[in-house]
N, C-alpha and C positions, 0 to 999 in steps of 0.2 A: 504493500500500500504506500502510495506517495504521501509525503507529509502534507501536501496541499489538500488531501482528502480529509484531513483532520483540522483544517483551519476554517471552520464554519463561519460564514458571513451572511447575515440575514438580508443584506442589500442585494445579494445575487438572486433572491427569490421574492421579488416585490409583490407578486400576486398570491403569496401563500403565507399562512401563519407558520413561523419558523421556531422549531424546538431542537434540542440537542442533548447530548450527554457529554459532560466535561470530566476529564481525568488526565492522569499521567502515570502509565500509558493509557491510550484510549483506542488505538487502531484496531484492537482485537474485539471491541465491544459488539455484541449482538443486538443492542438496543435499537439501532435504526431499522433492522429487519423486523423486530417485534412491533414497533410503532407503525411501520408501513402497513403491516397486516391489520393492525387495529383500525387504522384510518380507512382501509378498504372495507372492513366489516361495518364500520359506522358510517360509511359513505361521506367521509369528510376529507377535504383537501388540505393537507399540511405538508411541510417539509421537515424532516428530522435527520440531523447529521451528527457528526463527531467534532468535538471541540477540544483540541489539545491545549494545555496550559503548562508553562514552566512552573516549577514548584513555588518560586517566589513571586509569581505574577498572577496568582489566582484572582484576587480582587479586581485587578486591572482588566483581566481577560473577561470576567463576568460583566463588569461595568460597560465595557466596549460592546459586548454582545447585545445587551439590552438597549444601549444607546442607539444601536443600529437597527432596532426594531424587533429583536428577539422576544419571544413570548414566554419561554420557560426552559429550564435546564434540569436534567437528571444529573446528580453529582455522584461520582464514584471515587475510589481511592486515588490519591490520599487527601482529598479535599472536603470530606463531609463535615469535619469539625470547623474548618474555616467558613464553610457555607453557613453553618449554625451561627457563627459569630457575626456574620454580615446581616442577619435578619432582624428586623424590627418587630415582626409578628411571627409567632411560632404556634403551631397546633399543639394540642396536649401530647400527641404521639411524639412530636419532635422534642418537646421539653423532656419527656420521659427518657427518650433515647440519648439526648445530649448531642445528637448529630442530625444533619439534614441531608436527604438525598433527592428532594424535590424542591426546586427553587423557582419562584416567579416574582414579578414586580407588579405593584398596584399603587397608583398615585405616587409614583417615584420612590416607593418604599419596598424593601424586600420581605417576602413571605416565605416561610419554610415549613416543610412537612417531612415526615419520615414514614416510608411505606415498607421498609424491610421486614419489620415484625409482622405486619398484617399480611404481607406477601407470603411469608413462611407459613403462617397459620392457615391461610387460604389453600396453599398447596398441600399441606398435610391433610386438611379436611377433604380435599378433592381425591385423596388416595384411593378409597376413603378411609379416614381414621377418625373416630370420635374422640375428642379431647376431654370432654366433660367427665369428671370422676376418675381420670387416669393419673398415674404417677409418671412424672417426667424427670429425666436426668439430662441436664445440660452441661456440656464440657466447655470450659472456658469462661472468662469474665471480662472480655474486651468489649469494644463498641458494638460488635455484631450481636453479642449476647444481651447487652444492655438494651438494645432496641427491640428485642422480642419478648421481654418479660411482661410488659403491660398487655400486649395483645393476647398472650397466653393466659394471664390472670383473668381477662375478660371472658374467656371460654370456660372458666371454673373447673380446672383439673383438681384432683384431690391433693396432690403434693408436687412441688418442684424442688429438686436439689440442683444447686449451682456448684459444680465441682471445678476447682481451679488449682493450678500448681501450688499457689499460696492461697489459703482460705481467706486471707485478709481482704483481698480485692473482691472476692465473691461476697464476703460479709457486707462490704460497702453497698453492693447492689441490693442485698437483702434489706438493709436498713432503709435504703431509698424507697423501696416498694412495700415496706412492712404494713403500712396502713391500708394500702390498696388490697394487699393479700388478705389482711384480716377481714376487710369488708366483703371480700369475695369468698371468704371461708376456705382459703387455700393455705396449706402449710408450706411455707417458703423457707428453705434452709440453705446455708452455705457449708461446704465441705471441702477439705483438701483432697486433691486428686488421688493422693496415695491412700486415702481412707475409703475409697469407693467400696472396697470389699467389706466394709462394716455396715453397709446398707442391708437391712434385713427385709424390707418390704418388697413386693414384686415391682419390677420396672416395666412399664409398658411402652415408653417412647424414649429413645436415646438420641440426643442431638449433638453433633460435633460442631461447636461454634468457634473452634480454634483455627488457626491458619496452617495447621500441620499438613493438611491435604495439599497445600501448594508446594510443600517442600519434601514430599515423598516420605513422610513419617506419620505416626499415629500418636495421639495423646495417651493411649491405653497400652498396658502390658498384657501379655497373654493370660496371666492370672486374673487380671481385672475383667478381661473379656469372658473368661470362663465363669466368673462370679455373676456377671451381668446375664449371661445366657441361662445360668441356673436360676437366677432371680426371676427372669421373664416367665419361667415355667411354674413358678411357685404358686400353688393353689389356683391355677387357671385351667380353664377348659381349652381344648384345641381351637375352638372357634374364637377365643378372645384375641383381639388384634395386638400385635407387638411389631414395632417399627423402629428402624434406625435411620438417621437422616444426617447427611453431611452437607453443609452449606456450600461447599465447593462444587462446581459443576464442570462437565466436559471430560471427566475421566473417572475411573474407579480408584478411589483413594485407598491408602493402606487401612484406614478405619473401616471403609466399606467392605474391603476384602476380609478383614477380621470378622465383621458381623456376618457376612455371607457364609464363611466357614463354620460359624457358630449356629448356622441355620436360623438367623434372624433376618427378616426382610429388610432390604436397603433401598434408599432413595437419595439421589443427588439434588443439588440446589438449582437445577435449571428451571424447574417449575416455580421456584421462589422468585427467580429473575423475571419470569413472564408475569406472575401475579403482581409483583410490586410495580412493574411497568404499567399494568392495567390500572392500578390505583392512580398513578400519575396522569395517564391519559384521561381517565374519567374526571379527575379534578380539573385539569386544564380545559377540557372540552365541555365541561358541565353536563355530563351524561350519566352521572352516578345513579345507580338503581334502575336504569332503563334496560339492562340486560342485553346490550348491543354487542358486547365483546365475548367472543368464544375463545377463551384462553386455552382450552384443551386442544383446539384445532391448531393454534399457534405453536403450542408445545410439541405437538406431534410433528409438525413441519420442521421445527428446529432439530428435533432428534434424528430426522431422516435427511437433513440437508448436508 
């Protein structure tokens, strides 16, 4: 891909509403393909491209995009926190996540939302996997995990464990969402990753929210995998759903391979990407709730492209 393909300029598309994804790197992004299909489904004419920004020029790049007539941006790594800081107005989801992946401008001010968590929850429910009343183990305590806690709590699982290499960071997330969890009657706990084998209750859903999948490693040892596999079968019928999920997409990660060998169903994060994009499209085009977007069709096309 030529670098010019990632230098999105709204002035080159005067007859269309222009949106894009901004990141560094960004050339690999599938977002333009996804939004083009959404636009076709919704019978709307937009242009969606890729916008590269130097690490130290994010604010300048964003300001230039909107000054030239841009309508909205999806924000990917490593700029989600900077996008959050630029916003005058934030949705409750964005405030809870502490980062922004949907950015738009209104009356000269920046608005921010975060759809990563709701995208993940939508994808899991589409599996189908019923979240209410289930026990969830989440690996990691970074920004990706922080953004999914509120959407999960809203679905009222029975328990959520946040397991991190150091439990202190996980405990900070627990403290942040303690009141929400209490109101939802969800037991929210922090645990050190090395203490996973101390969990005695059955685990129904295991989510890898760490970046290990990008680096060819897994956050879990074989002993921990064996314990999780044993836990998933504890007191359950064969028809009870058990699912493992890695937020990384595009390959089978070591975590997914471990789960598969342990006879636990696996799912990657491509559906999460599609669903979070749908949230942005619905927000920007004001079509939420109209049921115009067939995310399953888009996901199927991506997997076979």
